[in-house]
C-alpha positions in Angstrom: -1.5 -13.0 18.6 -3.1 -10.6 21.3 -4.4 -7.0 20.7 -1.1 -4.7 21.3 1.0 -7.0 18.9 -1.5 -6.5 16.4 -1.4 -2.6 16.8 2.6 -2.9 17.3 2.7 -4.6 13.5 -0.1 -2.3 12.1 1.8 0.8 13.2 5.4 -0.5 11.6 3.6 -1.1 8.5 2.0 2.5 8.2 5.3 4.2 9.3 7.2 2.1 6.3 4.7 3.0 3.7 4.7 6.7 5.0 8.3 7.2 4.1 7.5 6.5 0.6 4.4 8.5 0.4 5.4 11.5 2.9 6.7 13.5 0.0 3.5 13.9 -1.8 2.1 16.8 -0.2 5.8 18.9 0.1 7.3 18.1 -3.4 7.2 21.9 -4.0 9.5 23.2 -0.9 11.5 19.8 -1.4 12.2 20.6 -4.8 12.8 24.3 -4.3 15.1 23.5 -1.4 17.3 21.0 -3.1 17.1 22.7 -6.5 15.2 20.1 -8.3 13.1 21.6 -11.4 9.2 21.6 -11.2 9.1 19.5 -14.4 11.3 16.7 -12.6 9.8 17.1 -8.8 8.0 13.7 -9.6 11.4 11.9 -9.4 11.3 12.4 -5.4 8.4 9.9 -5.4 9.3 7.8 -8.2 12.7 6.7 -6.6 11.2 5.6 -3.7 9.0 3.7 -5.6 11.2 1.9 -7.6 13.4 1.3 -4.5 10.2 -0.1 -3.4 9.7 -2.7 -6.5 13.5 -3.7 -6.3 13.1 -4.4 -2.6 9.8 -6.8 -3.4 12.2 -9.2 -5.6 15.7 -8.9 -3.6 14.3 -8.6 0.0 11.2 -10.2 0.5 12.0 -13.4 0.0 14.6 -13.3 2.9 11.6 -13.5 4.9 11.4 -17.1 4.2 15.0 -17.9 4.9 15.8 -16.0 8.3 13.9 -15.1 11.2 11.2 -12.8 10.3 11.2 -10.9 13.9 15.0 -9.8 13.3 14.3 -9.3 9.5 11.8 -6.7 10.6 13.9 -4.8 13.0 16.8 -4.9 10.6 14.8 -3.2 7.9 13.2 -0.6 9.9 16.6 0.4 11.0 18.0 0.8 7.4 14.5 2.3 6.3 15.8 5.2 9.4 18.8 5.5 7.7 17.6 6.7 4.4 15.2 8.8 6.5 18.0 10.6 8.4 20.1 10.8 4.9 16.9 12.5 3.3 16.6 14.9 6.0 20.0 16.0 6.2 20.7 16.3 2.3 22.1 19.4 0.9 22.0 18.4 -2.4 19.7 16.3 -4.7 21.4 13.4 -5.1 22.0 12.4 -1.5 18.1 12.8 -0.8 17.1 11.1 -3.9 19.8 8.0 -2.1 18.3 8.2 0.9 14.8 7.9 -0.5 15.7 5.0 -2.5 16.9 3.1 0.2 14.3 3.7 2.3 11.8 2.6 -0.8 14.0 -0.8 -1.0 13.3 -1.6 3.0 10.1 -0.3 3.2 9.2 -3.6 2.1 9.1 -4.3 5.7 5.2 -4.0 4.9 5.0 -7.4 3.1 7.2 -9.0 6.0 5.3 -8.0 8.6 1.8 -9.6 6.6 4.1 -12.4 6.4 5.1 -12.8 9.9 1.2 -12.1 11.3 0.0 -14.9 8.8 2.8 -17.3 10.1 2.4 -16.8 13.8 -1.7 -16.8 13.6 -3.5 -19.7 14.2 -5.7 -20.3 11.3 -9.2 -19.3 12.6 -7.5 -15.9 13.0 -5.3 -15.5 10.3 -7.9 -13.2 8.0 -8.2 -11.3 11.0 -4.7 -10.6 11.8 -3.7 -9.9 8.4 -6.9 -7.1 8.1 -5.7 -5.3 11.2 -2.0 -5.2 9.9 -3.3 -3.8 6.4 -5.0 -1.5 8.1 -2.0 0.4 9.1 -0.8 0.2 5.7 -3.9 2.4 4.9 -3.5 4.9 8.0 0.2 5.2 6.5 -0.6 6.3 2.9 -3.5 8.5 3.5 -2.5 9.7 7.2 0.9 10.5 5.6 -0.9 13.2 4.0 -2.5 15.2 6.4 0.1 14.9 9.3 3.2 15.7 6.6 1.6 18.9 5.4 1.4 20.2 9.4 4.8 19.1 10.3 6.2 20.7 7.1 4.2 24.0 7.7 5.7 24.1 11.4 8.8 22.9 11.2 10.0 22.6 7.6 10.1 19.6 5.5 12.9 18.1 6.8 11.5 17.4 10.2 9.2 14.9 8.4 12.2 12.4 7.7 13.8 13.2 11.0 10.1 12.4 12.7 10.0 9.0 10.5 13.5 8.1 11.3 13.0 8.3 14.9 9.7 6.5 14.6 11.8 3.7 12.6 13.9 3.5 14.9 11.8 3.4 18.2 9.7 0.5 16.5 12.9 -1.6 15.5 13.6 -1.6 19.2 9.8 -2.5 20.2 9.8 -5.4 17.7 12.6 -6.9 19.3 11.5 -6.9 22.8 7.5 -7.4 22.0 6.9 -9.9 19.4 8.1 -13.8 19.9 10.3 -15.6 17.2 8.6 -17.8 14.7 8.5 -21.5 14.9 9.2 -23.2 11.7 8.5 -26.6 10.5 10.3 -28.3 7.5 13.5 -28.1 5.9 15.7 -24.7 5.9 15.1 -22.7 2.6 17.8 -21.0 0.9 17.9 -17.3 -0.5 18.5 -18.7 -3.8 15.5 -21.1 -3.6 13.2 -18.4 -2.2 13.8 -16.0 -5.1 13.6 -19.2 -7.8 10.4 -20.0 -5.8 9.1 -16.5 -6.2 9.4 -16.5 -9.9 8.0 -20.0 -10.0 4.5 -18.5 -8.2 3.7 -16.4 -11.4 3.0 -20.1 -13.4 0.2 -20.9 -10.7 -3.3 -20.3 -11.0 -4.2 -19.3 -7.8 -1.5 -16.9 -7.6 -2.0 -15.2 -10.8 -5.5 -14.6 -10.6 -5.5 -13.0 -7.4 -2.2 -10.8 -8.9 -4.6 -9.7 -11.6 -7.3 -8.6 -9.3 -5.0 -6.6 -7.2 -3.6 -5.4 -10.4 -6.5 -3.9 -11.8 -7.8 -3.4 -8.2 -5.1 -0.8 -7.4 -5.1 0.9 -11.0 -8.7 1.9 -10.1 -7.5 3.0 -6.4 -4.7 4.7 -8.3 -6.6 6.4 -10.7 -8.7 7.9 -7.9 -5.9 8.9 -5.2 -3.3 10.2 -8.1 -5.8 12.3 -10.0 -8.3 13.4 -7.5 -6.5 16.9 -6.6 -6.9 17.8 -10.4 -10.7 18.7 -10.5 -11.1 19.4 -6.6 -8.5 22.6 -7.2 -10.1 23.8 -10.6 -13.6 25.1 -10.9 -16.5 25.1 -9.6 -14.8 24.1 -6.3 -11.3 25.7 -6.1 -10.3 23.6 -3.0 -7.0 24.4 -1.5 -4.0 21.8 -0.6 -5.2 21.5 3.0 -9.2 21.3 2.2 -8.0 18.5 -0.3 -6.4 16.5 2.0 -9.2 16.1 4.2 -10.8 13.7 2.0 -8.2 11.3 2.7 -10.2 11.0 6.0 -12.9 9.7 4.3 -10.8 7.1 2.5 -9.6 6.5 5.7 -12.9 5.6 7.3 -13.8 3.1 4.6 -10.8 1.4 4.5 -10.9 0.8 8.4 -13.9 -0.7 8.0 -12.7 -3.2 5.7 -10.7 -4.7 9.0 -14.0 -7.0 9.1 -12.8 -8.7 5.8 -10.6 -10.8 7.6 -13.0 -12.2 9.7 -15.2 -13.2 6.6 -12.2 -14.6 5.3 -11.7 -16.7 8.3 -14.9 -17.9 7.9 -14.2 -19.2 4.7 -16.2 -16.4 2.5 -13.1 -14.5 1.0 -14.3 -15.7 -2.8 -17.8 -14.0 -2.4 -16.8 -11.2 -0.4 -13.9 -10.6 -3.1 -17.1 -10.5 -5.9 -19.3 -8.5 -3.7 -16.4 -5.8 -3.0 -15.9 -5.5 -6.9 -19.5 -4.7 -7.4 -19.4 -2.2 -4.6 -16.5 -0.6 -6.4 -17.8 -0.1 -9.5 -20.9 1.2 -8.1 -18.7 3.8 -6.1 -17.6 5.0 -9.0 -20.9 6.1 -10.0 -20.6 8.5 -7.0 -17.3 9.7 -7.4 -18.1 10.7 -10.9 -20.5 13.2 -9.5 -17.5 15.5 -8.1 -18.3 18.6 -10.5 -21.7 18.8 -8.7 -21.4 17.4 -5.5 -18.7 17.0 -2.8 -21.1 14.9 -0.3 -21.3 12.2 -3.1 -17.8 12.3 -3.8 -17.2 11.5 -0.3 -19.7 9.1 -0.2 -17.9 7.4 -3.0 -14.6 7.6 -1.8 -15.7 5.6 1.7 -17.1 2.6 -0.2 -14.0 2.6 -2.7 -11.9 2.3 -0.2 -14.0 -0.2 1.8 -14.2 -2.4 -1.1 -10.4 -2.2 -2.3 -9.3 -2.6 1.2 -11.8 -5.9 1.5 -10.4 -7.6 -1.8 -6.8 -6.8 -0.7 -7.3 -8.8 2.9 -9.3 -11.3 1.2 -6.2 -12.0 -1.7 -3.6 -12.1 1.1 -5.8 -14.4 3.6 -5.8 -16.8 -0.3 -2.2 -16.4 -0.6 -0.8 -16.6 3.0 -3.2 -20.1 3.3 -2.2 -21.6 0.1 1.5 -20.8 0.2 1.9 -21.6 4.1 5.6 -22.6 3.3 6.8 -19.5 1.7 4.5 -16.7 3.0 6.9 -14.0 2.6 7.6 -14.8 -1.6 4.0 -15.1 -2.4 3.0 -11.6 -0.3 6.2 -9.9 -2.1 5.1 -11.3 -5.6 1.9 -10.2 -4.9 2.6 -6.8 -4.2 4.5 -6.3 -7.8 1.0 -6.4 -9.0 -0.6 -4.0 -6.5 3.1 -1.6 -7.7 2.6 -2.0 -11.1 -1.3 -1.4 -11.0 -1.0 1.6 -8.9 1.6 3.0 -11.2 -0.5 2.2 -14.0 -3.8 4.3 -12.7 -1.3 7.2 -11.5 0.1 7.5 -15.1 -3.3 7.4 -17.1 -5.7 8.9 -15.1 -4.1 12.6 -15.6 -3.7 11.8 -19.2 -7.1 11.0 -19.3 -8.3 13.8 -17.1 -6.8 16.4 -19.4 -8.6 15.3 -22.4 -12.0 14.1 -21.0 -12.3 15.4 -17.6 -13.5 13.9 -14.7 -16.2 11.8 -16.5 -13.2 10.2 -18.3 -11.2 9.5 -15.0 -14.3 8.1 -13.8 -15.1 5.8 -16.7 -11.4 5.0 -16.5 -11.6 3.9 -12.6 -14.5 1.9 -13.2 -13.0 -0.1 -16.0 -10.2 -0.9 -13.8 -12.6 -2.3 -11.5 -14.5 -4.0 -14.1 -11.6 -6.1 -15.3 -11.1 -7.0 -11.8 -14.7 -8.3 -11.7 -14.1 -10.4 -14.5 -10.8 -12.2 -13.6 -12.5 -12.5 -10.2 -16.0 -14.6 -12.4 -13.6 -16.3 -14.8 -11.6 -18.0 -12.0 -15.0 -18.8 -10.4 -16.1 -21.1 -13.3 -15.9 -24.8 -13.0 -12.3 -26.0 -14.3 -12.2 -28.4 -16.7 
């Protein structure tokens, strides 16, 4: 796969995942405009997340049944439809329907990862997955910066209008620029693909990598869902745009993890995962210094995002190699752990911060990282 096709797939992932996270910086104006009360504004983001979970189970297995290139284009077009509905909504329920629909079809990200793994020679699989996964990180972190700027100039509806246009343009590019897959073996039916997804949860390789991802993204969610609370309070009292700048530090660390794909191609996915999880724990030691030093916080964020993405890329490399005949199902099932872990981190960090301050949140994040390292270490023991 040449560099331009890798870049195209990375952009597809970034735009798709941005459709879920774009609401975070504009919750207040969206809620006010749509008549959603402050205590219910969180549902503006939540409906997209619930849609995403449904898509992981119901839509991602389709990638093992039909041509993934065409599936990617169709899903992007449907994401665009959800964005148009959201941008034009005059009442809350219409916006919720649009956001939920976009969330369902944003699982195009997992289809893209499976496609990249499928068309890549074994020696380049990890490298290509690493580049594509970097697009996801850009979408998650970059959306916070770009969304705020667009909303400030043209209003929150412009955010979804731009995402709709980008999604439609990318759908056309995918059909023109990407080759169809060459598949071997007997065709798989949709029911078989969904059933095989359930069967994966009883297999050690899949379950181990899934549990690592669960605790990994719980640690990730602990940081990014709770960071604004101490930064907005004393002694820093930063505004929203200043807090958003820390996303750049995370972006720098995450993009550096593209190297992890090359290490995975060289057969070092397991040791790289272990080392990265140790770095993740150490990163929390720096992040815990937030009440005294923003510089140490920034360093910790770079290390944390590097470690998280290094493990994430290694996990996907292992799974797509182990389940080469059903990569979509393997990646989709794996991302269920990702979603549940992210939700756990987000749900617990605010409660812990309220009770124990940022020191408590930091211990929580480090604890999740230690659990992930424990799963990795247990899996490395010789099997009887």
